[in-house]
C-alpha positions in Angstrom: -6.8 -16.7 58.6 -9.2 -19.4 60.1 -11.2 -18.6 63.2 -13.6 -20.7 65.4 -16.4 -19.6 67.7 -15.7 -21.1 71.2 -19.4 -21.4 72.0 -20.9 -23.2 68.9 -17.6 -24.2 67.2 -18.6 -22.4 64.0 -15.5 -22.0 61.8 -14.7 -19.6 59.0 -12.0 -17.6 57.2 -11.3 -13.9 57.6 -8.8 -11.6 56.1 -5.9 -11.2 58.5 -5.8 -7.6 57.4 -9.0 -7.0 59.3 -7.4 -8.1 62.5 -5.2 -5.4 64.1 -2.0 -6.1 66.0 -3.7 -6.0 69.4 -6.6 -8.2 68.2 -10.3 -7.6 68.1 -13.8 -9.1 69.0 -16.0 -10.8 66.5 -19.7 -11.6 66.8 -20.7 -15.2 65.9 -23.4 -15.1 63.2 -24.9 -18.4 64.6 -25.1 -18.0 68.4 -24.6 -14.2 68.5 -21.9 -14.6 71.1 -18.8 -12.3 71.1 -15.3 -13.7 71.2 -11.8 -12.3 71.0 -9.5 -13.1 68.1 -5.8 -12.3 68.5 -3.5 -11.5 65.6 -1.4 -14.7 65.1 2.3 -14.2 65.5 4.4 -14.9 62.4 5.6 -18.4 62.6 7.3 -20.9 60.3 4.1 -21.4 58.3 3.9 -17.6 57.6 7.5 -17.3 56.5 6.5 -17.2 52.8 4.3 -14.1 52.2 2.6 -13.6 48.9 1.1 -10.6 47.1 -1.2 -12.8 44.9 -2.6 -16.2 45.5 -1.2 -18.7 43.0 -4.3 -20.9 43.3 -7.3 -18.5 43.0 -5.4 -15.4 41.9 -6.7 -13.3 44.9 -4.9 -10.1 45.5 -5.4 -7.0 47.7 -4.1 -4.8 44.9 -1.8 -3.1 47.4 1.7 -3.5 48.7 0.4 -5.7 51.6 1.6 -9.3 51.7 -0.3 -12.3 53.2 0.9 -15.7 54.1 -2.5 -17.4 53.9 -5.0 -16.6 51.2 -8.2 -15.2 52.8 -10.3 -16.4 49.9 -9.3 -20.1 49.5 -7.0 -20.6 52.4 -3.9 -21.5 50.4 -0.7 -21.2 52.5 2.5 -19.8 51.0 4.6 -22.6 52.5 2.2 -25.2 51.2 2.4 -23.8 47.7 6.2 -23.7 47.9 6.3 -27.2 49.1 3.9 -28.2 46.2 6.3 -26.7 43.7 9.2 -28.6 45.2 7.3 -31.8 45.0 6.4 -31.2 41.3 10.0 -30.4 40.5 11.1 -33.6 42.2 8.4 -35.6 40.3 9.6 -34.2 37.0 13.2 -35.1 37.7 12.1 -38.6 38.8 10.1 -39.2 35.6 12.9 -37.9 33.4 15.4 -40.3 35.1 12.9 -43.1 34.6 12.5 -42.5 30.9 16.1 -42.6 30.0 19.4 -43.4 31.6 21.4 -41.4 29.0 21.8 -37.8 30.3 22.6 -36.5 26.8 19.2 -37.8 25.4 16.6 -35.0 25.1 13.7 -35.2 27.5 10.3 -35.6 26.0 8.2 -35.9 29.2 5.8 -33.0 29.5 4.3 -31.9 32.8 0.6 -31.6 32.0 -0.2 -29.7 35.2 2.5 -27.1 34.5 1.5 -26.8 30.9 -2.2 -26.3 31.8 -1.2 -23.7 34.5 1.0 -21.8 32.1 -1.8 -21.9 29.4 -4.3 -20.4 31.9 -1.9 -17.7 32.9 -1.2 -16.9 29.2 -4.9 -16.8 28.4 -5.6 -14.5 31.3 -2.8 -12.2 30.4 -4.0 -11.9 26.8 -7.3 -10.6 28.0 -5.6 -7.5 29.4 -6.0 -4.7 26.8 -2.5 -3.5 27.7 -1.2 -6.6 25.7 -3.3 -5.8 22.6 -1.1 -4.9 19.7 -2.3 -2.8 16.8 -2.2 -4.3 13.4 0.8 -3.2 11.4 0.2 -0.5 8.9 0.2 -1.5 5.3 3.2 -0.2 3.5 2.2 1.8 0.5 4.7 2.4 -2.2 5.1 6.1 -2.8 4.4 7.2 -6.3 7.2 9.2 -8.0 6.6 13.0 -8.0 6.7 14.3 -11.5 8.4 17.8 -11.7 6.3 20.6 -13.1 8.6 21.2 -16.1 8.2 17.5 -17.2 4.5 17.7 -16.7 4.2 20.8 -18.9 6.4 19.2 -21.6 4.5 15.9 -21.5 1.0 17.5 -21.7 2.1 19.8 -24.4 3.2 16.8 -26.4 -0.1 15.0 -25.7 -2.0 18.1 -27.0 0.1 18.4 -30.2 -0.3 14.6 -30.9 -4.0 14.8 -30.2 -4.5 17.7 -32.7 -2.4 15.9 -35.3 -4.3 12.7 -34.7 -7.7 14.4 -35.2 -6.4 16.0 -38.4 -5.4 12.5 -39.7 -8.7 10.9 -38.7 -10.6 13.7 -40.5 -8.6 12.9 -43.6 -9.3 9.2 -43.3 -13.0 9.9 -42.9 -13.0 12.0 -46.0 -11.0 9.3 -47.9 -13.1 6.3 -47.0 -16.4 8.3 -47.2 -16.0 9.3 -50.8 -16.3 7.1 -53.9 -13.1 8.4 -55.6 -13.4 6.0 -58.5 -16.7 7.5 -59.5 -15.5 11.1 -58.9 -12.3 10.7 -60.9 -13.5 8.5 -63.7 -16.1 10.9 -65.0 -13.7 13.6 -66.2 -11.1 11.2 -67.3 -13.6 8.9 -69.1 -11.7 5.8 -67.7 -11.5 4.0 -64.4 -8.8 5.1 -62.0 -6.6 2.6 -60.2 -7.2 2.1 -56.4 -3.4 2.4 -55.8 -3.3 5.8 -57.4 -6.3 6.9 -55.4 -4.7 5.7 -52.1 -1.4 7.5 -52.7 -3.2 10.6 -53.8 -5.9 10.8 -51.1 -5.3 8.2 -48.4 -1.5 8.0 -47.9 -1.0 11.3 -46.1 -4.0 10.9 -43.8 -2.7 7.5 -42.7 0.7 9.0 -42.0 -0.8 11.9 -40.0 -2.9 9.5 -38.0 -0.1 7.1 -37.1 2.3 10.0 -36.3 -0.3 11.7 -34.0 -1.1 8.4 -32.3 2.6 7.6 -31.8 3.1 11.1 -30.4 0.3 10.7 -27.8 1.6 7.3 -26.7 5.2 8.5 -26.5 4.0 11.6 -24.4 2.2 9.3 -22.0 5.4 7.2 -21.5 7.3 10.5 -21.1 5.1 11.4 -18.2 5.8 7.9 -16.8 9.5 8.9 -16.8 10.6 6.2 -19.3 14.2 6.8 -20.2 13.7 6.3 -24.0 10.6 8.6 -24.2 12.4 12.0 -24.8 14.3 10.7 -27.8 11.2 9.1 -29.3 9.2 12.3 -28.8 11.9 14.4 -30.5 12.0 12.1 -33.5 8.2 12.1 -33.8 8.1 15.9 -33.6 10.7 16.3 -36.4 8.8 13.6 -38.3 5.5 15.6 -38.0 7.2 18.8 -39.3 8.8 16.9 -42.2 5.5 15.2 -43.0 3.7 18.6 -43.3 6.6 20.0 -45.5 6.3 17.1 -47.9 2.4 17.1 -47.9 2.2 20.8 -48.6 4.9 20.6 -51.3 3.0 17.8 -53.0 -0.2 19.9 -52.8 1.6 22.9 -54.4 2.9 20.8 -57.2 -0.5 19.3 -57.9 -2.0 22.8 -57.9 0.5 23.9 -60.5 0.0 20.9 -62.7 -3.8 21.2 -62.9 -3.5 24.9 -63.8 -4.3 25.5 -67.5 -2.1 27.8 -69.5 1.0 29.6 -68.1 0.6 30.6 -64.4 1.3 34.2 -63.6 3.7 35.5 -61.0 0.8 36.3 -58.6 -0.2 32.6 -58.8 3.2 31.5 -57.6 3.3 34.1 -54.9 -0.1 32.9 -53.7 1.1 29.3 -53.7 4.2 30.2 -51.8 2.3 32.2 -49.2 -0.2 29.5 -48.7 2.6 26.9 -48.4 4.4 29.0 -45.7 1.3 29.7 -43.7 0.1 26.1 -43.6 3.6 24.8 -42.8 4.1 27.4 -40.1 0.7 26.8 -38.4 1.2 23.0 -38.3 4.9 23.3 -37.2 4.2 25.6 -34.2 3.0 22.8 -31.9 5.9 20.5 -32.8 8.4 23.3 -32.4 7.0 24.2 -29.0 7.4 20.6 -27.8 10.9 20.5 -29.1 11.8 23.7 -27.3 10.4 22.3 -24.0 12.3 19.1 -24.4 15.6 20.8 -25.2 15.5 23.1 -22.1 18.3 22.5 -19.6 15.8 22.4 -16.7 13.7 19.6 -18.4 16.8 17.6 -19.2 18.1 18.0 -15.6 14.8 17.0 -14.0 14.3 14.1 -16.3 17.8 12.6 -15.8 17.4 13.0 -12.0 
């Protein structure tokens, strides 16, 4: 509210909250005289109380209402009248732009836009309106059951052993001058094709089979639908390859024997054949057994 010193006519604004209902005395800061200020009775100009000043945003932060802003002197009735005038101006400008009521209005109230922008900017400074960034959605990796992991890693181990066996044979094949070795006792050059099928063919088959088994086992662990069938075929292929390889070795051993072999010789060849085939077949048979289990088939199909 606005007050005035009756002695020196010094004017100023005070908060009406500081004036009780029965009034109070104030000391003039200029002439040091004391004068009485009565609480103004609510009249027509105080019929529009406010909790926050629309001009300077002053607020008592309580439930108390005031009709005149103690900070800038804005009256509630004046602000309401100003809003009415602005509304009338917008309607008048809209009517002046077009006579067609169905045509969309394109006139923008710059004062209202600026006021709304200031209110929006002020509200965004409030930390209560801050929103946390959305969490990044991470796709969940499929959980591989234990039975499938055991079967897959067993196939990887079997394939790796067979791959190393094949690579060792290839190193022996390409690291030896077979023409020089075989031509000396035969007194004639030996064909490269014969040397390949005799010393390089089976190492290459072992290497390719082992490599294929490792790759198929990795795809099996990735839950590819075709991997179990390929793994089964490669395991049976590895067993068949060892049977043929050892059979060819026994035949070559018999052919290079001079004279008539004895029964002990054949028994030794048979035992050697069975032991080698059994040892090399155990890893493949273990993988086949793991793949054929009902639990593995059920978990993989799920």
